[in-house]
Every structure is written in C-alpha cells, then in structure tokens.
C-alpha positions as semicolon CSV with decimal commas, in nm:
position;residue;x (nm);y (nm);z (nm)
1;M;1,323;-1,810;0,888
2;I;1,611;-1,623;0,697
3;I;1,820;-1,928;0,624
4;V;1,554;-2,059;0,419
5;D;1,637;-1,823;0,150
6;N;2,027;-1,964;0,098
7;A;1,912;-2,295;0,149
8;L;1,678;-2,235;-0,167
9;K;1,953;-2,050;-0,355
10;A;2,169;-2,336;-0,301
11;R;1,932;-2,606;-0,414
12;Q;1,858;-2,364;-0,758
13;E;2,239;-2,342;-0,817
14;A;2,294;-2,694;-0,778
15;G;1,970;-2,797;-0,991
16;K;1,818;-2,971;-0,747
17;P;1,515;-2,771;-0,685
18;V;1,254;-2,867;-0,424
19;R;0,956;-3,064;-0,627
20;V;0,627;-2,960;-0,488
21;G;0,290;-3,094;-0,578
22;M;-0,031;-2,897;-0,469
23;I;-0,371;-3,045;-0,401
24;G;-0,643;-2,780;-0,446
25;A;-0,640;-2,482;-0,671
26;G;-0,900;-2,219;-0,565
27;F;-0,839;-1,857;-0,441
28;M;-0,523;-1,953;-0,175
29;G;-0,393;-2,204;-0,452
30;R;-0,358;-1,980;-0,735
31;G;-0,164;-1,740;-0,497
32;I;0,069;-2,047;-0,419
33;A;0,096;-2,130;-0,766
34;N;0,213;-1,781;-0,860
35;Q;0,449;-1,736;-0,578
36;I;0,654;-2,045;-0,632
37;A;0,670;-2,032;-1,010
38;N;0,753;-1,636;-1,022
39;S;0,940;-1,583;-0,666
40;V;1,091;-1,891;-0,496
41;P;1,433;-1,998;-0,674
42;G;1,500;-2,350;-0,576
43;M;1,172;-2,478;-0,557
44;E;0,918;-2,621;-0,860
45;L;0,507;-2,651;-0,848
46;V;0,567;-2,998;-1,057
47;A;0,185;-3,095;-1,031
48;I;-0,149;-2,936;-0,945
49;S;-0,465;-3,189;-0,859
50;N;-0,833;-3,034;-0,846
51;R;-1,105;-3,197;-0,856
52;N;-1,244;-2,953;-1,097
53;L;-0,982;-2,959;-1,403
54;D;-1,021;-2,660;-1,534
55;A;-0,922;-2,469;-1,183
56;A;-0,573;-2,653;-1,177
57;K;-0,525;-2,549;-1,537
58;R;-0,596;-2,185;-1,473
59;A;-0,348;-2,164;-1,149
60;Y;-0,063;-2,253;-1,401
61;T;-0,180;-2,030;-1,639
62;E;-0,207;-1,748;-1,428
63;A;0,118;-1,801;-1,306
64;G;0,246;-1,766;-1,642
65;I;0,323;-2,152;-1,717
66;T;0,088;-2,245;-2,012
67;A;0,287;-2,570;-2,095
68;F;0,159;-2,865;-1,888
69;K;0,022;-3,198;-1,936
70;T;-0,293;-3,375;-1,812
71;I;-0,216;-3,680;-1,685
72;S;-0,458;-3,997;-1,555
73;T;-0,195;-4,220;-1,400
74;V;0,137;-4,225;-1,132
75;A;0,303;-4,368;-1,450
76;D;0,227;-4,056;-1,636
77;L;0,275;-3,821;-1,316
78;E;0,617;-3,987;-1,299
79;N;0,728;-3,921;-1,644
80;A;0,632;-3,558;-1,687
81;I;0,816;-3,501;-1,344
82;A;1,141;-3,667;-1,493
83;Q;1,109;-3,496;-1,818
84;K;1,095;-3,146;-1,626
85;Q;0,696;-3,095;-1,744
86;Y;0,432;-2,982;-1,576
87;A;0,116;-3,183;-1,485
88;V;-0,234;-3,125;-1,384
89;T;-0,497;-3,380;-1,273
90;E;-0,830;-3,438;-1,109
91;D;-0,718;-3,721;-0,910
92;A;-0,524;-3,622;-0,605
93;M;-0,393;-3,947;-0,504
94;L;-0,161;-3,983;-0,790
95;L;0,033;-3,673;-0,648
96;C;0,038;-3,875;-0,325
97;R;0,151;-4,178;-0,468
98;A;0,416;-4,078;-0,741
99;E;0,809;-4,059;-0,653
100;G;0,976;-3,742;-0,768
101;I;0,778;-3,503;-0,528
102;D;0,920;-3,411;-0,225
103;A;0,629;-3,251;-0,046
104;L;0,264;-3,162;-0,084
105;I;0,112;-2,819;-0,017
106;E;-0,282;-2,965;0,102
107;V;-0,519;-2,643;0,006
108;T;-0,861;-2,813;-0,005
109;G;-1,009;-2,671;0,323
110;A;-1,198;-2,981;0,305
111;V;-1,216;-3,206;0,594
112;E;-1,327;-3,536;0,458
113;F;-1,136;-3,531;0,106
114;G;-0,866;-3,365;0,287
115;T;-0,834;-3,661;0,528
116;H;-0,816;-3,869;0,250
117;V;-0,554;-3,698;0,096
118;V;-0,339;-3,657;0,394
119;M;-0,371;-4,013;0,509
120;E;-0,258;-4,111;0,134
121;A;0,030;-3,898;0,135
122;I;0,129;-4,033;0,485
123;A;0,078;-4,410;0,360
124;H;0,343;-4,324;0,084
125;H;0,599;-4,122;0,304
126;K;0,520;-3,799;0,181
127;H;0,579;-3,483;0,347
128;V;0,228;-3,246;0,362
129;V;0,221;-2,864;0,446
130;M;-0,136;-2,837;0,541
131;M;-0,352;-2,463;0,462
132;N;-0,624;-2,650;0,608
133;A;-0,686;-2,530;0,981
134;E;-1,030;-2,709;0,975
135;L;-0,915;-3,060;0,922
136;D;-0,612;-2,956;1,145
137;G;-0,865;-2,858;1,458
138;T;-1,079;-3,184;1,381
139;I;-0,798;-3,475;1,354
140;G;-0,490;-3,319;1,344
141;A;-0,383;-3,504;1,654
142;I;-0,428;-3,874;1,499
143;L;-0,293;-3,782;1,170
144;K;0,038;-3,656;1,325
145;V;0,033;-4,003;1,504
146;Y;0,027;-4,133;1,204
147;A;0,265;-3,910;0,978
148;D;0,519;-3,952;1,302
149;K;0,489;-4,329;1,265
150;A;0,563;-4,303;0,884
151;G;0,840;-4,063;0,955
152;V;0,733;-3,775;0,786
153;I;0,624;-3,425;0,871
154;L;0,281;-3,304;0,893
155;T;0,222;-2,931;0,979
156;G;0,052;-2,629;0,932
157;C;0,195;-2,316;0,748
158;D;0,326;-1,998;0,777
159;G;0,175;-1,687;0,648
160;D;-0,159;-1,787;0,786
161;Q;-0,216;-1,626;1,110
162;P;-0,176;-1,989;1,312
163;G;0,168;-1,995;1,162
164;V;0,271;-1,595;1,177
165;Q;0,159;-1,685;1,599
166;L;0,386;-1,997;1,642
167;N;0,665;-1,801;1,479
168;L;0,623;-1,512;1,712
169;Y;0,587;-1,735;1,982
170;R;0,912;-1,952;1,923
171;F;1,062;-1,597;1,916
172;V;0,951;-1,489;2,245
173;K;1,058;-1,832;2,400
174;S;1,394;-1,835;2,234
175;I;1,495;-1,462;2,407
176;G;1,398;-1,651;2,744
177;L;1,038;-1,498;2,802
178;T;0,754;-1,741;2,881
179;P;0,397;-1,695;2,654
180;L;0,108;-1,680;2,829
181;L;-0,123;-1,568;2,558
182;C;-0,124;-1,598;2,163
183;G;-0,367;-1,357;1,987
184;N;-0,544;-1,329;1,684
185;I;-0,671;-0,970;1,542
186;K;-0,992;-0,925;1,369
187;G;-1,188;-0,661;1,173
188;L;-1,514;-0,840;1,256
189;Q;-1,666;-1,094;1,428
190;D;-2,099;-1,184;1,385
191;P;-2,161;-1,518;1,450
192;Y;-2,488;-1,479;1,220
193;R;-2,312;-1,373;0,882
194;N;-2,403;-1,599;0,608
195;P;-2,311;-1,603;0,223
196;T;-2,624;-1,402;0,129
197;T;-2,477;-1,106;0,405
198;Q;-2,094;-1,154;0,280
199;A;-2,176;-1,235;-0,131
200;G;-2,068;-0,871;-0,226
201;F;-1,732;-0,884;-0,036
202;A;-1,680;-1,222;-0,151
203;K;-1,716;-1,096;-0,511
204;Q;-1,511;-0,794;-0,441
205;W;-1,210;-1,008;-0,357
206;G;-1,298;-1,282;-0,608
207;Q;-1,343;-1,535;-0,287
208;K;-1,629;-1,833;-0,254
209;P;-1,865;-1,637;-0,014
210;S;-1,893;-1,937;0,229
211;M;-1,532;-1,880;0,274
212;V;-1,553;-1,508;0,391
213;T;-1,863;-1,603;0,574
214;S;-1,637;-1,858;0,804
215;F;-1,423;-1,552;0,852
216;A;-1,708;-1,348;0,952
217;D;-1,903;-1,572;1,185
218;G;-1,552;-1,681;1,402
219;T;-1,558;-1,996;1,272
220;K;-1,202;-1,984;1,073
221;I;-1,069;-1,789;1,373
222;S;-1,209;-2,043;1,638
223;F;-1,019;-2,333;1,436
224;E;-0,691;-2,082;1,391
225;Q;-0,686;-2,083;1,762
226;A;-0,752;-2,409;1,816
227;I;-0,448;-2,522;1,669
228;V;-0,233;-2,279;1,785
229;A;-0,368;-2,395;2,143
230;N;-0,320;-2,743;2,060
231;A;0,067;-2,643;1,921
232;T;0,172;-2,479;2,222
233;G;-0,021;-2,635;2,516
234;M;-0,236;-2,345;2,565
235;T;-0,604;-2,341;2,660
236;V;-0,905;-2,084;2,614
237;A;-1,053;-1,906;2,927
238;K;-1,402;-1,968;2,849
239;R;-1,587;-2,089;2,550
240;G;-1,567;-1,906;2,225
241;M;-1,273;-1,730;2,411
242;L;-1,274;-1,393;2,574
243;G;-1,282;-1,174;2,228
244;Y;-1,254;-0,866;2,343
245;D;-1,344;-0,525;2,123
246;F;-1,098;-0,282;2,139
247;R;-0,979;0,011;1,914
248;G;-0,631;0,101;2,062
249;H;-0,313;-0,071;1,996
250;V;-0,241;-0,424;2,106
251;D;-0,014;-0,292;2,307
252;E;-0,225;-0,109;2,544
253;M;-0,393;-0,427;2,615
254;T;-0,161;-0,594;2,884
255;S;-0,367;-0,451;3,149
256;M;-0,672;-0,619;3,053
257;Y;-0,564;-0,996;3,124
258;D;-0,523;-1,150;3,492
259;V;-0,164;-1,280;3,468
260;E;-0,221;-1,512;3,752
261;Q;-0,498;-1,681;3,540
262;L;-0,303;-1,691;3,256
263;K;-0,048;-1,867;3,471
264;N;-0,285;-2,109;3,608
265;L;-0,427;-2,207;3,269
266;G;-0,111;-2,240;3,139
267;G;-0,152;-1,976;2,862
268;I;-0,431;-1,897;2,648
269;V;-0,535;-1,867;2,284
270;D;-0,761;-1,538;2,230
271;Y;-0,882;-1,280;1,986
272;V;-0,961;-0,924;1,970
273;V;-1,214;-0,717;1,726
274;G;-1,087;-0,378;1,618
275;A;-0,708;-0,365;1,741
276;K;-0,420;-0,204;1,584
277;P;-0,224;-0,343;1,404
278;G;-0,497;-0,532;1,242
279;P;-0,481;-0,811;1,087
280;G;-0,187;-0,881;1,232
281;V;-0,113;-1,148;1,565
282;F;0,022;-1,058;1,919
283;V;0,181;-1,253;2,193
284;F;0,189;-1,155;2,557
285;A;0,486;-1,271;2,751
286;T;0,647;-1,262;3,096
287;H;1,004;-1,260;3,230
288;D;1,084;-1,338;3,598
289;D;1,407;-1,172;3,617
290;P;1,411;-0,821;3,761
291;K;1,724;-0,764;3,556
292;Q;1,598;-0,835;3,233
293;Q;1,263;-0,651;3,273
294;H;1,498;-0,328;3,380
295;Y;1,651;-0,410;3,029
296;L;1,279;-0,477;2,865
297;N;1,136;-0,153;3,023
298;L;1,433;0,071;2,892
299;Y;1,386;-0,116;2,507
300;K;1,025;0,052;2,534
301;L;0,841;-0,261;2,648
302;G;0,707;-0,142;2,971
303;E;0,758;-0,226;3,342
304;G;0,516;-0,559;3,265
305;P;0,433;-0,794;3,372
306;L;0,294;-0,882;3,034
307;Y;0,514;-0,750;2,739
308;S;0,363;-0,723;2,415
309;F;0,562;-0,897;2,083
310;Y;0,326;-0,857;1,758
311;T;0,335;-0,906;1,382
312;P;0,150;-0,642;1,236
313;Y;0,053;-0,877;0,928
314;H;-0,012;-1,228;0,785
315;L;0,094;-1,284;0,410
316;C;-0,098;-1,600;0,347
317;H;0,016;-1,780;0,009
318;F;0,348;-1,577;0,033
319;E;0,517;-1,759;0,289
320;V;0,340;-2,096;0,234
321;P;0,644;-2,209;-0,016
322;L;0,916;-2,135;0,294
323;S;0,707;-2,361;0,524
324;V;0,777;-2,638;0,237
325;A;1,114;-2,543;0,227
326;R;1,151;-2,543;0,622
327;V;1,021;-2,916;0,632
328;V;1,203;-3,065;0,317
329;L;1,543;-2,873;0,392
330;F;1,543;-2,852;0,799
331;Q;1,280;-3,095;0,898
332;D;1,125;-2,800;1,092
333;Y;0,738;-2,789;1,196
334;I;0,595;-2,476;1,118
335;L;0,279;-2,584;1,372
336;A;0,154;-2,925;1,475
337;P;-0,042;-3,073;1,790
338;L;0,228;-3,141;2,065
339;G;-0,009;-3,466;2,152
340;K;-0,346;-3,491;2,308
341;P;-0,596;-3,217;2,176
342;L;-0,653;-2,920;2,424
343;V;-0,908;-2,707;2,215
344;D;-1,197;-2,807;1,987
345;V;-1,412;-2,654;1,750
346;V;-1,774;-2,728;1,858
347;T;-2,086;-2,689;1,653
348;T;-2,319;-2,420;1,733
349;A;-2,671;-2,340;1,585
350;K;-2,664;-2,010;1,392
351;I;-3,074;-2,024;1,344
352;D;-3,328;-2,240;1,512
353;L;-3,267;-2,549;1,365
354;K;-3,540;-2,845;1,304
355;A;-3,555;-3,202;1,304
356;G;-3,506;-3,379;1,014
357;E;-3,282;-3,108;0,847
358;T;-2,936;-3,182;0,729
359;L;-2,669;-2,941;0,827
360;D;-2,478;-2,725;0,532
361;G;-2,100;-2,679;0,575
362;I;-1,845;-2,446;0,733
363;G;-1,923;-2,058;0,638
364;Y;-2,280;-2,154;0,532
365;Y;-2,632;-2,092;0,687
366;M;-2,689;-2,323;0,941
367;T;-2,392;-2,336;1,208
368;Y;-2,078;-2,143;1,337
369;G;-1,799;-2,299;1,534
370;Q;-1,644;-2,165;1,889
371;C;-1,397;-2,280;2,046
372;E;-1,414;-2,534;2,364
373;T;-1,169;-2,692;2,567
374;S;-1,118;-3,090;2,449
375;A;-1,194;-3,201;2,813
376;I;-1,564;-3,030;2,799
377;T;-1,582;-3,140;2,475
378;L;-1,542;-3,541;2,540
379;Q;-1,763;-3,524;2,859
380;Q;-2,055;-3,338;2,684
381;K;-2,027;-3,541;2,377
382;L;-2,002;-3,225;2,192
383;L;-2,030;-3,210;1,799
384;P;-1,699;-3,137;1,655
385;M;-1,768;-2,850;1,355
386;G;-1,544;-2,994;1,156
387;L;-1,795;-3,297;1,118
388;A;-2,103;-3,107;1,096
389;E;-2,146;-3,124;0,752
390;G;-2,380;-3,380;0,601
391;C;-2,519;-3,446;0,935
392;R;-2,862;-3,503;1,010
393;L;-3,069;-3,352;1,293
394;K;-3,263;-3,598;1,520
395;R;-3,410;-3,288;1,740
396;D;-3,529;-2,911;1,693
397;I;-3,212;-2,679;1,839
398;P;-3,283;-2,351;1,921
399;K;-3,039;-2,078;1,774
400;D;-2,688;-2,064;1,988
401;Q;-2,747;-2,385;2,130
402;V;-2,425;-2,637;2,103
403;L;-2,488;-2,967;1,914
404;T;-2,405;-3,290;2,073
405;Y;-2,360;-3,617;1,880
406;D;-2,669;-3,729;2,052
407;D;-2,852;-3,446;1,824
408;V;-2,749;-3,596;1,501
409;E;-2,718;-3,907;1,286
410;L;-2,359;-3,909;1,118
411;P;-2,294;-3,985;0,725
412;Q;-2,250;-4,335;0,692
413;G;-1,871;-4,455;0,603
414;R;-1,669;-4,127;0,633
415;L;-1,308;-4,155;0,721
416;C;-1,285;-3,836;0,923
417;D;-1,561;-3,980;1,169
418;K;-1,351;-4,269;1,203
419;L;-1,044;-4,110;1,278
420;R;-1,203;-3,878;1,547
421;A;-1,295;-4,181;1,716
422;E;-0,951;-4,344;1,693
423;Q;-0,817;-4,003;1,784
424;D;-1,060;-4,014;2,116
425;A;-0,982;-4,336;2,205
426;Y;-0,608;-4,310;2,154
427;F;-0,564;-4,040;2,391
428;A;-0,801;-4,154;2,621
429;T;-0,540;-4,472;2,647
430;Q;-0,268;-4,251;2,636
431;K;-0,363;-4,052;2,946
432;T;-0,459;-4,384;3,150
433;M;-0,124;-4,494;3,049
434;V;0,047;-4,263;3,187
435;A;-0,156;-4,223;3,498
436;A;-0,081;-4,601;3,552
437;G;0,308;-4,528;3,492
C-alpha cells in the first residue's frame, strides 16, 4: 500500500501519531515493537501487554525504549498515554478498555486467550489487527460478525503469507484477471515433526519449539490457507490440499492444475514444497479476453490459460505496522472472512492416541492440522484443530485419523467453544434464510 507511507508522514508532521497497543510480546511481538519504534514515523507503540511482564519489558528494551511504566488500572494506562509515556502490563484487558489507543495488534498465537482479548476489544470499539491465524481459522467468521456490529475492523495482517497472498490476489483482480489459485511455498512438510525434532532449529533462531513444529508439521500452513480461502471464497481440492512437491519455479507449475476443475470449484488454496521463489506466495489466474491474452504473452507471462503471479518473500513483522495504518487511516481490511466459513482446519492424530489422554497444543506431540471444507467438517462433526488442546479422549484413535467431537470431552467453560457453536448455528441460519428468501 504505497499511499500508507505518506499518510503516516502526515500524521507525524501533524504531531498526531497512530497510537497502538500490542498484546503478546514473544518472538514476533519483539520484532513488531522494534519496527514501530525505529522505522515507522507517525505511529507510536504506547503500551504492551504480556502475561509474563518481563517479556513486555524486553520488547521495549530491545527496541531501544528504556523508560516505561508498569500499570495495573485503566486510569493508569490512560494517564501514561496522555503524558506520552510507554506502559507495560500483565493485564491485556486494560489495553482493550483504555481510551487513547487507536488499534490493537494481537500477537498471542493462543485461541482461548486470544478469543477473550478480541471480544473485549470489540466490546470497547477497538480495531484489531491479528497475527493469529489459529484464532482466525477457528472462529474468525463469528468474530467478524461481532466486529461489524460494533463498527470496528477485525483483520489479519500484512507480512505473514496469508496477507501477502491477499495483497497479490487483490492486485491480480484489479488488473482484470480471475484468480483461481492462491498458493503458499514451503521448504518442509512432515506431519510427524514435534518439539524434540525441531529443538535445534528453534534454538538457532530464538523461537519456541512448538511454534517451529507447527510450521514443520503442516498445521500452520493449514490455518494460513484456511483463512485465505475464507477471505477469497475459495476452497480446497481435497482434505489436506494437493501439496505438490516441486523443485522448479512456480511459473512452471501452471500446467499441473486442471483449469476447468479450478473454475468448477470456484478457485482453490494450496501449497507447494520446495518450489522457488521460497518462502514466497503465488496466485494463478486466467483472462477471458484474447486481446489481453496476447498482451500477457508479450509481457512474458506465457500463453495461458493460467498466468502466474508471485511475491518472492514474506517479511512478517516488518509489514504489520502498515496493516495498522491501513485499518486506522483508510478503513481497509487486509484479510477477513467474507461470511460463512468455507475451509476449516481439522484435528488429526500425529501418533496412536489412547483413551483418557488429554490432547496437547498446536505444534506439540499428539496432533496436527489439515484443511478440510467446512461443509464436510460440519457434516462429519470433525474437531477443529483450534479447539483440540485440553480435550480428553473418550476412545483410542489411530495415527493419522481425523478426530470428531464424539471422540472427545471438551474442557468446561471455554469461550472459544461457545463462539464456535454460535458460529456454526449463525451461518446455518443465514443459509436457511437465504434459501427461504
């Protein structure tokens, strides 16, 4: 969004920076803090919340900000913002409730905790930019319903691969082509990876082994492509996506897909392992005008019928502040569900599971996630991956079997379960109302 830089510059010159609160101060959160503090004129990170307060302090300190206040009430936070002081707190809800914050960045990576944060933010009319595909891919559709009713924007972010795909998708549509595939390039896909196998890589880059595992075992890319599908109206060609292993350039993959199948499905999301330019994204699209096809061929995009567009990188935290600017200054969504969910991520046994066991979290030892159509997920009562943690198994489940609600006992009292049930009911009602109309 080229206009964002000048808009932020104008806010800087006017002395009215966009005021941001961030919830979550892990690896990505620290990167965002550093980016806003040192590279984004016209924006101030006025407060950071983290359940471990030292992590919030570390995020500011590593960004070169050493003067900040520890606060414990909304009044303290509002006073700090008014006095142009930075604030840290363990209580995320203070950031949701305080005046003087234009938007929140949610970087928790947690489903249940993130649900409470987003609902509280919406209740207090705060825009939210999420770096949390797991939450979005589980109950993003109903959260957007609440956000729309409150008149605020709830969106994913630039920088991560879903946002990069949506930017490319919008560009391709804007020049008159019809996108039929949104793709994500991976270097590795092994559903049986776990925190033990990924410990060395995690240590090398200063990340959590579970986070690294969620990349390696395919769960993260499943959530990423699910939210792209739900933001574009696309679907998946099969459970788990096609997921080709291809060592050439993505431009060379256009002949690997059946264009008529893509059209009949309304477009698909997919991923490829090993292709160049990794770790980028790509969009394959068609054009119906023979005259424009001639121009596309002249411009070295080939004879079609699929034309390849790609972005050779994704820069994660570097671009997240631009998302905030798009939301606050231009009321622009980066990516959000169009309405009824089309693709879900379902829980799959990574090992043989035993009755009585309690499922661990995303990126751990017991489960991995796969994309599945929302229609099949509902029909077969499949257990969403974002709800799996903490569930108690009623029966033995063999490796690679997808779990259903009937296989587990849900933890008591979770807001994410309540909203998932509400989401299912709400969009079932919407479908019925449309059909009746």
